[in-house]
mmCIF file of the C-alpha atoms, coordinates in Angstrom:
data_MODEL
# 
_entry.id   MODEL 
# 
loop_
_atom_site.group_PDB 
_atom_site.id 
_atom_site.type_symbol 
_atom_site.label_atom_id 
_atom_site.label_alt_id 
_atom_site.label_comp_id 
_atom_site.label_asym_id 
_atom_site.label_entity_id 
_atom_site.label_seq_id 
_atom_site.pdbx_PDB_ins_code 
_atom_site.Cartn_x 
_atom_site.Cartn_y 
_atom_site.Cartn_z 
_atom_site.occupancy 
_atom_site.B_iso_or_equiv 
_atom_site.pdbx_formal_charge 
_atom_site.auth_seq_id 
_atom_site.auth_comp_id 
_atom_site.auth_asym_id 
_atom_site.auth_atom_id 
_atom_site.pdbx_PDB_model_num 
ATOM 1   C CA . UNK A 1 1   ? 8.514   12.111  7.566   1.00 0.00 ? 1   UNK A CA 1 
ATOM 2   C CA . UNK A 1 2   ? 11.553  14.158  6.602   1.00 0.00 ? 2   UNK A CA 1 
ATOM 3   C CA . UNK A 1 3   ? 10.835  14.143  2.914   1.00 0.00 ? 3   UNK A CA 1 
ATOM 4   C CA . UNK A 1 4   ? 8.504   16.876  1.522   1.00 0.00 ? 4   UNK A CA 1 
ATOM 5   C CA . UNK A 1 5   ? 6.370   14.849  -0.836  1.00 0.00 ? 5   UNK A CA 1 
ATOM 6   C CA . UNK A 1 6   ? 4.488   17.965  -1.917  1.00 0.00 ? 6   UNK A CA 1 
ATOM 7   C CA . UNK A 1 7   ? 7.669   19.350  -3.449  1.00 0.00 ? 7   UNK A CA 1 
ATOM 8   C CA . UNK A 1 8   ? 7.974   16.239  -5.589  1.00 0.00 ? 8   UNK A CA 1 
ATOM 9   C CA . UNK A 1 9   ? 4.476   16.809  -6.998  1.00 0.00 ? 9   UNK A CA 1 
ATOM 10  C CA . UNK A 1 10  ? 5.173   20.517  -7.534  1.00 0.00 ? 10  UNK A CA 1 
ATOM 11  C CA . UNK A 1 11  ? 8.366   19.672  -9.478  1.00 0.00 ? 11  UNK A CA 1 
ATOM 12  C CA . UNK A 1 12  ? 6.754   16.783  -11.370 1.00 0.00 ? 12  UNK A CA 1 
ATOM 13  C CA . UNK A 1 13  ? 9.423   14.432  -10.022 1.00 0.00 ? 13  UNK A CA 1 
ATOM 14  C CA . UNK A 1 14  ? 7.248   11.372  -9.652  1.00 0.00 ? 14  UNK A CA 1 
ATOM 15  C CA . UNK A 1 15  ? 9.181   8.204   -10.548 1.00 0.00 ? 15  UNK A CA 1 
ATOM 16  C CA . UNK A 1 16  ? 6.569   6.110   -8.726  1.00 0.00 ? 16  UNK A CA 1 
ATOM 17  C CA . UNK A 1 17  ? 3.628   7.535   -10.728 1.00 0.00 ? 17  UNK A CA 1 
ATOM 18  C CA . UNK A 1 18  ? 2.225   5.425   -13.532 1.00 0.00 ? 18  UNK A CA 1 
ATOM 19  C CA . UNK A 1 19  ? -0.541  6.068   -16.068 1.00 0.00 ? 19  UNK A CA 1 
ATOM 20  C CA . UNK A 1 20  ? -1.814  2.489   -15.612 1.00 0.00 ? 20  UNK A CA 1 
ATOM 21  C CA . UNK A 1 21  ? -2.842  0.544   -12.466 1.00 0.00 ? 21  UNK A CA 1 
ATOM 22  C CA . UNK A 1 22  ? -0.366  -1.802  -10.783 1.00 0.00 ? 22  UNK A CA 1 
ATOM 23  C CA . UNK A 1 23  ? -0.451  -5.096  -12.733 1.00 0.00 ? 23  UNK A CA 1 
ATOM 24  C CA . UNK A 1 24  ? -0.189  -7.047  -9.402  1.00 0.00 ? 24  UNK A CA 1 
ATOM 25  C CA . UNK A 1 25  ? -3.389  -5.408  -8.222  1.00 0.00 ? 25  UNK A CA 1 
ATOM 26  C CA . UNK A 1 26  ? -5.148  -5.946  -11.510 1.00 0.00 ? 26  UNK A CA 1 
ATOM 27  C CA . UNK A 1 27  ? -4.213  -9.599  -11.506 1.00 0.00 ? 27  UNK A CA 1 
ATOM 28  C CA . UNK A 1 28  ? -5.686  -10.169 -8.038  1.00 0.00 ? 28  UNK A CA 1 
ATOM 29  C CA . UNK A 1 29  ? -8.881  -8.227  -8.744  1.00 0.00 ? 29  UNK A CA 1 
ATOM 30  C CA . UNK A 1 30  ? -9.513  -9.940  -12.081 1.00 0.00 ? 30  UNK A CA 1 
ATOM 31  C CA . UNK A 1 31  ? -8.897  -13.364 -10.513 1.00 0.00 ? 31  UNK A CA 1 
ATOM 32  C CA . UNK A 1 32  ? -11.557 -12.668 -7.873  1.00 0.00 ? 32  UNK A CA 1 
ATOM 33  C CA . UNK A 1 33  ? -8.905  -13.133 -5.175  1.00 0.00 ? 33  UNK A CA 1 
ATOM 34  C CA . UNK A 1 34  ? -9.840  -10.005 -3.172  1.00 0.00 ? 34  UNK A CA 1 
ATOM 35  C CA . UNK A 1 35  ? -12.976 -9.136  -1.269  1.00 0.00 ? 35  UNK A CA 1 
ATOM 36  C CA . UNK A 1 36  ? -15.336 -6.620  -2.898  1.00 0.00 ? 36  UNK A CA 1 
ATOM 37  C CA . UNK A 1 37  ? -17.003 -3.602  -1.309  1.00 0.00 ? 37  UNK A CA 1 
ATOM 38  C CA . UNK A 1 38  ? -15.176 -0.614  0.241   1.00 0.00 ? 38  UNK A CA 1 
ATOM 39  C CA . UNK A 1 39  ? -11.519 0.019   -0.599  1.00 0.00 ? 39  UNK A CA 1 
ATOM 40  C CA . UNK A 1 40  ? -8.834  2.306   0.665   1.00 0.00 ? 40  UNK A CA 1 
ATOM 41  C CA . UNK A 1 41  ? -5.745  3.358   -1.366  1.00 0.00 ? 41  UNK A CA 1 
ATOM 42  C CA . UNK A 1 42  ? -3.039  4.660   0.982   1.00 0.00 ? 42  UNK A CA 1 
ATOM 43  C CA . UNK A 1 43  ? -0.579  7.018   -0.709  1.00 0.00 ? 43  UNK A CA 1 
ATOM 44  C CA . UNK A 1 44  ? -2.863  7.225   -3.718  1.00 0.00 ? 44  UNK A CA 1 
ATOM 45  C CA . UNK A 1 45  ? -0.760  9.807   -5.470  1.00 0.00 ? 45  UNK A CA 1 
ATOM 46  C CA . UNK A 1 46  ? -2.477  11.017  -8.683  1.00 0.00 ? 46  UNK A CA 1 
ATOM 47  C CA . UNK A 1 47  ? -5.158  8.375   -8.199  1.00 0.00 ? 47  UNK A CA 1 
ATOM 48  C CA . UNK A 1 48  ? -4.463  5.778   -10.858 1.00 0.00 ? 48  UNK A CA 1 
ATOM 49  C CA . UNK A 1 49  ? -4.984  2.689   -8.694  1.00 0.00 ? 49  UNK A CA 1 
ATOM 50  C CA . UNK A 1 50  ? -7.877  4.288   -6.766  1.00 0.00 ? 50  UNK A CA 1 
ATOM 51  C CA . UNK A 1 51  ? -9.662  5.077   -10.055 1.00 0.00 ? 51  UNK A CA 1 
ATOM 52  C CA . UNK A 1 52  ? -9.099  1.540   -11.298 1.00 0.00 ? 52  UNK A CA 1 
ATOM 53  C CA . UNK A 1 53  ? -10.691 0.069   -8.171  1.00 0.00 ? 53  UNK A CA 1 
ATOM 54  C CA . UNK A 1 54  ? -13.641 2.452   -8.492  1.00 0.00 ? 54  UNK A CA 1 
ATOM 55  C CA . UNK A 1 55  ? -14.073 1.421   -12.087 1.00 0.00 ? 55  UNK A CA 1 
ATOM 56  C CA . UNK A 1 56  ? -14.261 -2.207  -10.842 1.00 0.00 ? 56  UNK A CA 1 
ATOM 57  C CA . UNK A 1 57  ? -17.213 -1.269  -8.686  1.00 0.00 ? 57  UNK A CA 1 
ATOM 58  C CA . UNK A 1 58  ? -15.503 -0.564  -5.363  1.00 0.00 ? 58  UNK A CA 1 
ATOM 59  C CA . UNK A 1 59  ? -16.436 2.345   -3.139  1.00 0.00 ? 59  UNK A CA 1 
ATOM 60  C CA . UNK A 1 60  ? -12.978 3.864   -2.842  1.00 0.00 ? 60  UNK A CA 1 
ATOM 61  C CA . UNK A 1 61  ? -11.288 6.355   -0.519  1.00 0.00 ? 61  UNK A CA 1 
ATOM 62  C CA . UNK A 1 62  ? -7.887  7.579   -1.708  1.00 0.00 ? 62  UNK A CA 1 
ATOM 63  C CA . UNK A 1 63  ? -5.606  9.330   0.785   1.00 0.00 ? 63  UNK A CA 1 
ATOM 64  C CA . UNK A 1 64  ? -2.219  10.946  0.449   1.00 0.00 ? 64  UNK A CA 1 
ATOM 65  C CA . UNK A 1 65  ? 0.036   13.092  2.613   1.00 0.00 ? 65  UNK A CA 1 
ATOM 66  C CA . UNK A 1 66  ? 0.737   15.575  -0.239  1.00 0.00 ? 66  UNK A CA 1 
ATOM 67  C CA . UNK A 1 67  ? -2.017  18.120  -0.942  1.00 0.00 ? 67  UNK A CA 1 
ATOM 68  C CA . UNK A 1 68  ? -0.820  18.451  -4.526  1.00 0.00 ? 68  UNK A CA 1 
ATOM 69  C CA . UNK A 1 69  ? -1.228  14.709  -5.056  1.00 0.00 ? 69  UNK A CA 1 
ATOM 70  C CA . UNK A 1 70  ? -4.869  14.929  -4.019  1.00 0.00 ? 70  UNK A CA 1 
ATOM 71  C CA . UNK A 1 71  ? -5.323  18.025  -6.182  1.00 0.00 ? 71  UNK A CA 1 
ATOM 72  C CA . UNK A 1 72  ? -3.896  16.289  -9.238  1.00 0.00 ? 72  UNK A CA 1 
ATOM 73  C CA . UNK A 1 73  ? -5.985  13.165  -8.574  1.00 0.00 ? 73  UNK A CA 1 
ATOM 74  C CA . UNK A 1 74  ? -9.188  15.244  -8.177  1.00 0.00 ? 74  UNK A CA 1 
ATOM 75  C CA . UNK A 1 75  ? -8.476  16.990  -11.508 1.00 0.00 ? 75  UNK A CA 1 
ATOM 76  C CA . UNK A 1 76  ? -8.866  13.781  -13.428 1.00 0.00 ? 76  UNK A CA 1 
ATOM 77  C CA . UNK A 1 77  ? -12.274 12.737  -14.829 1.00 0.00 ? 77  UNK A CA 1 
ATOM 78  C CA . UNK A 1 78  ? -14.545 10.937  -12.413 1.00 0.00 ? 78  UNK A CA 1 
ATOM 79  C CA . UNK A 1 79  ? -14.293 7.139   -12.782 1.00 0.00 ? 79  UNK A CA 1 
ATOM 80  C CA . UNK A 1 80  ? -17.229 5.177   -14.082 1.00 0.00 ? 80  UNK A CA 1 
ATOM 81  C CA . UNK A 1 81  ? -18.580 2.372   -11.904 1.00 0.00 ? 81  UNK A CA 1 
ATOM 82  C CA . UNK A 1 82  ? -18.046 2.787   -8.179  1.00 0.00 ? 82  UNK A CA 1 
ATOM 83  C CA . UNK A 1 83  ? -17.320 5.897   -6.205  1.00 0.00 ? 83  UNK A CA 1 
ATOM 84  C CA . UNK A 1 84  ? -14.066 7.696   -5.361  1.00 0.00 ? 84  UNK A CA 1 
ATOM 85  C CA . UNK A 1 85  ? -13.453 10.137  -2.509  1.00 0.00 ? 85  UNK A CA 1 
ATOM 86  C CA . UNK A 1 86  ? -10.072 11.798  -2.108  1.00 0.00 ? 86  UNK A CA 1 
ATOM 87  C CA . UNK A 1 87  ? -8.589  13.316  1.041   1.00 0.00 ? 87  UNK A CA 1 
ATOM 88  C CA . UNK A 1 88  ? -5.320  14.661  2.294   1.00 0.00 ? 88  UNK A CA 1 
ATOM 89  C CA . UNK A 1 89  ? -4.378  12.414  5.246   1.00 0.00 ? 89  UNK A CA 1 
ATOM 90  C CA . UNK A 1 90  ? -1.395  11.347  7.318   1.00 0.00 ? 90  UNK A CA 1 
ATOM 91  C CA . UNK A 1 91  ? -1.967  7.702   8.064   1.00 0.00 ? 91  UNK A CA 1 
ATOM 92  C CA . UNK A 1 92  ? 0.507   7.635   10.943  1.00 0.00 ? 92  UNK A CA 1 
ATOM 93  C CA . UNK A 1 93  ? -1.428  10.331  12.761  1.00 0.00 ? 93  UNK A CA 1 
ATOM 94  C CA . UNK A 1 94  ? -4.970  8.883   12.701  1.00 0.00 ? 94  UNK A CA 1 
ATOM 95  C CA . UNK A 1 95  ? -6.967  5.986   11.408  1.00 0.00 ? 95  UNK A CA 1 
ATOM 96  C CA . UNK A 1 96  ? -7.990  6.664   7.767   1.00 0.00 ? 96  UNK A CA 1 
ATOM 97  C CA . UNK A 1 97  ? -11.429 8.141   7.123   1.00 0.00 ? 97  UNK A CA 1 
ATOM 98  C CA . UNK A 1 98  ? -14.357 6.225   5.702   1.00 0.00 ? 98  UNK A CA 1 
ATOM 99  C CA . UNK A 1 99  ? -13.574 2.812   7.177   1.00 0.00 ? 99  UNK A CA 1 
ATOM 100 C CA . UNK A 1 100 ? -13.813 0.053   7.881   1.00 0.00 ? 100 UNK A CA 1 
ATOM 101 C CA . UNK A 1 101 ? -12.688 -1.378  4.506   1.00 0.00 ? 101 UNK A CA 1 
ATOM 102 C CA . UNK A 1 102 ? -12.901 -4.688  2.710   1.00 0.00 ? 102 UNK A CA 1 
ATOM 103 C CA . UNK A 1 103 ? -9.655  -3.963  0.854   1.00 0.00 ? 103 UNK A CA 1 
ATOM 104 C CA . UNK A 1 104 ? -6.686  -1.757  1.601   1.00 0.00 ? 104 UNK A CA 1 
ATOM 105 C CA . UNK A 1 105 ? -3.983  -1.216  -1.023  1.00 0.00 ? 105 UNK A CA 1 
ATOM 106 C CA . UNK A 1 106 ? -0.669  0.588   -1.061  1.00 0.00 ? 106 UNK A CA 1 
ATOM 107 C CA . UNK A 1 107 ? 1.786   0.711   -3.874  1.00 0.00 ? 107 UNK A CA 1 
ATOM 108 C CA . UNK A 1 108 ? 5.059   1.564   -2.247  1.00 0.00 ? 108 UNK A CA 1 
ATOM 109 C CA . UNK A 1 109 ? 3.809   3.491   0.761   1.00 0.00 ? 109 UNK A CA 1 
ATOM 110 C CA . UNK A 1 110 ? 4.562   1.124   3.633   1.00 0.00 ? 110 UNK A CA 1 
ATOM 111 C CA . UNK A 1 111 ? 8.203   0.744   2.516   1.00 0.00 ? 111 UNK A CA 1 
ATOM 112 C CA . UNK A 1 112 ? 9.036   4.473   2.643   1.00 0.00 ? 112 UNK A CA 1 
ATOM 113 C CA . UNK A 1 113 ? 9.240   4.496   6.421   1.00 0.00 ? 113 UNK A CA 1 
ATOM 114 C CA . UNK A 1 114 ? 12.813  3.924   7.648   1.00 0.00 ? 114 UNK A CA 1 
ATOM 115 C CA . UNK A 1 115 ? 11.866  3.817   11.349  1.00 0.00 ? 115 UNK A CA 1 
ATOM 116 C CA . UNK A 1 116 ? 10.629  0.314   12.360  1.00 0.00 ? 116 UNK A CA 1 
ATOM 117 C CA . UNK A 1 117 ? 8.242   1.961   14.810  1.00 0.00 ? 117 UNK A CA 1 
ATOM 118 C CA . UNK A 1 118 ? 6.620   3.874   11.974  1.00 0.00 ? 118 UNK A CA 1 
ATOM 119 C CA . UNK A 1 119 ? 6.213   0.728   9.883   1.00 0.00 ? 119 UNK A CA 1 
ATOM 120 C CA . UNK A 1 120 ? 4.616   -0.969  12.841  1.00 0.00 ? 120 UNK A CA 1 
ATOM 121 C CA . UNK A 1 121 ? 2.245   2.001   13.361  1.00 0.00 ? 121 UNK A CA 1 
ATOM 122 C CA . UNK A 1 122 ? 1.348   1.880   9.647   1.00 0.00 ? 122 UNK A CA 1 
ATOM 123 C CA . UNK A 1 123 ? 0.416   -1.840  10.041  1.00 0.00 ? 123 UNK A CA 1 
ATOM 124 C CA . UNK A 1 124 ? -1.621  -1.072  13.159  1.00 0.00 ? 124 UNK A CA 1 
ATOM 125 C CA . UNK A 1 125 ? -3.574  1.620   11.320  1.00 0.00 ? 125 UNK A CA 1 
ATOM 126 C CA . UNK A 1 126 ? -4.296  -0.854  8.521   1.00 0.00 ? 126 UNK A CA 1 
ATOM 127 C CA . UNK A 1 127 ? -5.400  -3.480  11.005  1.00 0.00 ? 127 UNK A CA 1 
ATOM 128 C CA . UNK A 1 128 ? -7.735  -1.043  12.775  1.00 0.00 ? 128 UNK A CA 1 
ATOM 129 C CA . UNK A 1 129 ? -9.277  -0.086  9.394   1.00 0.00 ? 129 UNK A CA 1 
ATOM 130 C CA . UNK A 1 130 ? -9.983  -3.564  7.945   1.00 0.00 ? 130 UNK A CA 1 
ATOM 131 C CA . UNK A 1 131 ? -13.258 -5.328  8.208   1.00 0.00 ? 131 UNK A CA 1 
ATOM 132 C CA . UNK A 1 132 ? -13.246 -9.015  9.299   1.00 0.00 ? 132 UNK A CA 1 
ATOM 133 C CA . UNK A 1 133 ? -12.396 -10.965 6.173   1.00 0.00 ? 133 UNK A CA 1 
ATOM 134 C CA . UNK A 1 134 ? -10.731 -7.916  4.630   1.00 0.00 ? 134 UNK A CA 1 
ATOM 135 C CA . UNK A 1 135 ? -7.305  -7.915  2.938   1.00 0.00 ? 135 UNK A CA 1 
ATOM 136 C CA . UNK A 1 136 ? -4.316  -5.587  2.757   1.00 0.00 ? 136 UNK A CA 1 
ATOM 137 C CA . UNK A 1 137 ? -2.266  -5.744  -0.460  1.00 0.00 ? 137 UNK A CA 1 
ATOM 138 C CA . UNK A 1 138 ? 1.097   -3.937  -0.305  1.00 0.00 ? 138 UNK A CA 1 
ATOM 139 C CA . UNK A 1 139 ? 3.841   -3.678  -2.944  1.00 0.00 ? 139 UNK A CA 1 
ATOM 140 C CA . UNK A 1 140 ? 7.166   -3.348  -1.125  1.00 0.00 ? 140 UNK A CA 1 
ATOM 141 C CA . UNK A 1 141 ? 10.723  -2.750  -2.340  1.00 0.00 ? 141 UNK A CA 1 
ATOM 142 C CA . UNK A 1 142 ? 12.735  -5.943  -1.746  1.00 0.00 ? 142 UNK A CA 1 
ATOM 143 C CA . UNK A 1 143 ? 16.261  -6.657  -0.522  1.00 0.00 ? 143 UNK A CA 1 
ATOM 144 C CA . UNK A 1 144 ? 16.487  -9.314  -3.223  1.00 0.00 ? 144 UNK A CA 1 
ATOM 145 C CA . UNK A 1 145 ? 18.499  -8.641  -6.389  1.00 0.00 ? 145 UNK A CA 1 
ATOM 146 C CA . UNK A 1 146 ? 21.834  -6.888  -6.973  1.00 0.00 ? 146 UNK A CA 1 
ATOM 147 C CA . UNK A 1 147 ? 22.968  -3.643  -5.383  1.00 0.00 ? 147 UNK A CA 1 
ATOM 148 C CA . UNK A 1 148 ? 21.330  -0.525  -6.888  1.00 0.00 ? 148 UNK A CA 1 
ATOM 149 C CA . UNK A 1 149 ? 21.464  3.241   -6.428  1.00 0.00 ? 149 UNK A CA 1 
ATOM 150 C CA . UNK A 1 150 ? 17.970  3.914   -7.732  1.00 0.00 ? 150 UNK A CA 1 
ATOM 151 C CA . UNK A 1 151 ? 14.448  2.773   -7.121  1.00 0.00 ? 151 UNK A CA 1 
ATOM 152 C CA . UNK A 1 152 ? 12.477  2.273   -3.933  1.00 0.00 ? 152 UNK A CA 1 
ATOM 153 C CA . UNK A 1 153 ? 13.599  1.617   -0.383  1.00 0.00 ? 153 UNK A CA 1 
ATOM 154 C CA . UNK A 1 154 ? 14.543  -2.003  0.295   1.00 0.00 ? 154 UNK A CA 1 
ATOM 155 C CA . UNK A 1 155 ? 12.840  -3.995  3.064   1.00 0.00 ? 155 UNK A CA 1 
ATOM 156 C CA . UNK A 1 156 ? 13.751  -7.512  4.162   1.00 0.00 ? 156 UNK A CA 1 
ATOM 157 C CA . UNK A 1 157 ? 11.416  -10.314 5.162   1.00 0.00 ? 157 UNK A CA 1 
ATOM 158 C CA . UNK A 1 158 ? 12.490  -9.616  8.715   1.00 0.00 ? 158 UNK A CA 1 
ATOM 159 C CA . UNK A 1 159 ? 11.565  -5.924  8.379   1.00 0.00 ? 159 UNK A CA 1 
ATOM 160 C CA . UNK A 1 160 ? 8.094   -6.808  7.072   1.00 0.00 ? 160 UNK A CA 1 
ATOM 161 C CA . UNK A 1 161 ? 7.335   -9.508  9.588   1.00 0.00 ? 161 UNK A CA 1 
ATOM 162 C CA . UNK A 1 162 ? 8.470   -7.432  12.513  1.00 0.00 ? 162 UNK A CA 1 
ATOM 163 C CA . UNK A 1 163 ? 6.026   -4.664  11.545  1.00 0.00 ? 163 UNK A CA 1 
ATOM 164 C CA . UNK A 1 164 ? 3.089   -6.645  10.269  1.00 0.00 ? 164 UNK A CA 1 
ATOM 165 C CA . UNK A 1 165 ? 2.961   -9.891  12.216  1.00 0.00 ? 165 UNK A CA 1 
ATOM 166 C CA . UNK A 1 166 ? 1.861   -8.409  15.524  1.00 0.00 ? 166 UNK A CA 1 
ATOM 167 C CA . UNK A 1 167 ? -1.083  -6.645  13.933  1.00 0.00 ? 167 UNK A CA 1 
ATOM 168 C CA . UNK A 1 168 ? -2.111  -8.863  11.011  1.00 0.00 ? 168 UNK A CA 1 
ATOM 169 C CA . UNK A 1 169 ? -1.638  -12.342 9.624   1.00 0.00 ? 169 UNK A CA 1 
ATOM 170 C CA . UNK A 1 170 ? 0.635   -12.478 6.555   1.00 0.00 ? 170 UNK A CA 1 
ATOM 171 C CA . UNK A 1 171 ? -1.137  -14.727 4.106   1.00 0.00 ? 171 UNK A CA 1 
ATOM 172 C CA . UNK A 1 172 ? 1.364   -14.550 1.226   1.00 0.00 ? 172 UNK A CA 1 
ATOM 173 C CA . UNK A 1 173 ? 4.620   -12.791 0.391   1.00 0.00 ? 173 UNK A CA 1 
ATOM 174 C CA . UNK A 1 174 ? 5.674   -13.302 -3.221  1.00 0.00 ? 174 UNK A CA 1 
ATOM 175 C CA . UNK A 1 175 ? 8.482   -11.734 -5.202  1.00 0.00 ? 175 UNK A CA 1 
ATOM 176 C CA . UNK A 1 176 ? 8.175   -10.082 -8.598  1.00 0.00 ? 176 UNK A CA 1 
ATOM 177 C CA . UNK A 1 177 ? 10.372  -7.962  -10.832 1.00 0.00 ? 177 UNK A CA 1 
ATOM 178 C CA . UNK A 1 178 ? 9.292   -4.483  -11.863 1.00 0.00 ? 178 UNK A CA 1 
ATOM 179 C CA . UNK A 1 179 ? 10.640  -4.105  -15.423 1.00 0.00 ? 179 UNK A CA 1 
ATOM 180 C CA . UNK A 1 180 ? 10.629  -1.222  -17.831 1.00 0.00 ? 180 UNK A CA 1 
ATOM 181 C CA . UNK A 1 181 ? 10.004  1.591   -15.392 1.00 0.00 ? 181 UNK A CA 1 
ATOM 182 C CA . UNK A 1 182 ? 13.469  1.752   -13.802 1.00 0.00 ? 182 UNK A CA 1 
ATOM 183 C CA . UNK A 1 183 ? 17.024  1.549   -15.209 1.00 0.00 ? 183 UNK A CA 1 
ATOM 184 C CA . UNK A 1 184 ? 17.221  -2.089  -14.258 1.00 0.00 ? 184 UNK A CA 1 
ATOM 185 C CA . UNK A 1 185 ? 14.612  -4.719  -13.253 1.00 0.00 ? 185 UNK A CA 1 
ATOM 186 C CA . UNK A 1 186 ? 13.862  -4.117  -9.593  1.00 0.00 ? 186 UNK A CA 1 
ATOM 187 C CA . UNK A 1 187 ? 12.724  -6.700  -7.063  1.00 0.00 ? 187 UNK A CA 1 
ATOM 188 C CA . UNK A 1 188 ? 9.532   -6.150  -5.048  1.00 0.00 ? 188 UNK A CA 1 
ATOM 189 C CA . UNK A 1 189 ? 7.478   -8.102  -2.583  1.00 0.00 ? 189 UNK A CA 1 
ATOM 190 C CA . UNK A 1 190 ? 3.727   -8.458  -3.060  1.00 0.00 ? 190 UNK A CA 1 
ATOM 191 C CA . UNK A 1 191 ? 2.273   -8.975  0.449   1.00 0.00 ? 191 UNK A CA 1 
ATOM 192 C CA . UNK A 1 192 ? -1.253  -9.978  1.251   1.00 0.00 ? 192 UNK A CA 1 
ATOM 193 C CA . UNK A 1 193 ? -2.265  -9.727  4.915   1.00 0.00 ? 193 UNK A CA 1 
ATOM 194 C CA . UNK A 1 194 ? -5.560  -10.265 6.777   1.00 0.00 ? 194 UNK A CA 1 
ATOM 195 C CA . UNK A 1 195 ? -7.053  -9.475  10.164  1.00 0.00 ? 195 UNK A CA 1 
ATOM 196 C CA . UNK A 1 196 ? -6.035  -11.854 12.905  1.00 0.00 ? 196 UNK A CA 1 
ATOM 197 C CA . UNK A 1 197 ? -8.555  -14.284 14.339  1.00 0.00 ? 197 UNK A CA 1 
ATOM 198 C CA . UNK A 1 198 ? -6.296  -14.629 17.392  1.00 0.00 ? 198 UNK A CA 1 
ATOM 199 C CA . UNK A 1 199 ? -3.320  -12.544 18.564  1.00 0.00 ? 199 UNK A CA 1 
ATOM 200 C CA . UNK A 1 200 ? 0.131   -13.467 17.322  1.00 0.00 ? 200 UNK A CA 1 
ATOM 201 C CA . UNK A 1 201 ? 1.848   -15.731 19.861  1.00 0.00 ? 201 UNK A CA 1 
ATOM 202 C CA . UNK A 1 202 ? 5.394   -15.169 21.124  1.00 0.00 ? 202 UNK A CA 1 
ATOM 203 C CA . UNK A 1 203 ? 8.203   -17.154 19.611  1.00 0.00 ? 203 UNK A CA 1 
ATOM 204 C CA . UNK A 1 204 ? 8.856   -20.478 21.309  1.00 0.00 ? 204 UNK A CA 1 
ATOM 205 C CA . UNK A 1 205 ? 11.858  -20.327 23.602  1.00 0.00 ? 205 UNK A CA 1 
ATOM 206 C CA . UNK A 1 206 ? 14.317  -23.238 23.824  1.00 0.00 ? 206 UNK A CA 1 
ATOM 207 C CA . UNK A 1 207 ? 13.772  -25.544 26.741  1.00 0.00 ? 207 UNK A CA 1 
ATOM 208 C CA . UNK A 1 208 ? 16.137  -25.110 29.661  1.00 0.00 ? 208 UNK A CA 1 
# 
């Protein structure tokens, strides 16, 4: 990726970083809607969501491309409950360590890739790292809502399906507004995807 994420952590320019776990993740965990066991947080940043999952009893691996992100996450007190291992890792280069996983989470990592081939590779890495019956939860900047010059990259339904559908089954794709953290409420997708029981089939062609 062209962006040097380490520079953002060095400068403290972290508009995506929050001192609390993503409410959309918390809601799903507390509702019992996600499998328990081993969890992977891709693009874990300073570790807030990874720590939350560990405190809920998951055995968690948090990975991030930026060494300073991992350093800052490791400097926080160890979570009570489950376990948390942190590692610098480029998910596009190799399958994440410590798998397979029951749950994979990313808060705004999938959507940073502008190249469709990179988004497809990301989904393939997730698919290869999920156990049967596992789930991937991704929070993705949406093309819904008015024009804006701030906030996360915007991805359409078409962008998401093109990358994810060949590798995983999209179970749900819901919209929500992120309010309070950005200058204006910002639309996101909350995607839940699962391993495929059978490969995706090609689109039906019109009869001649």
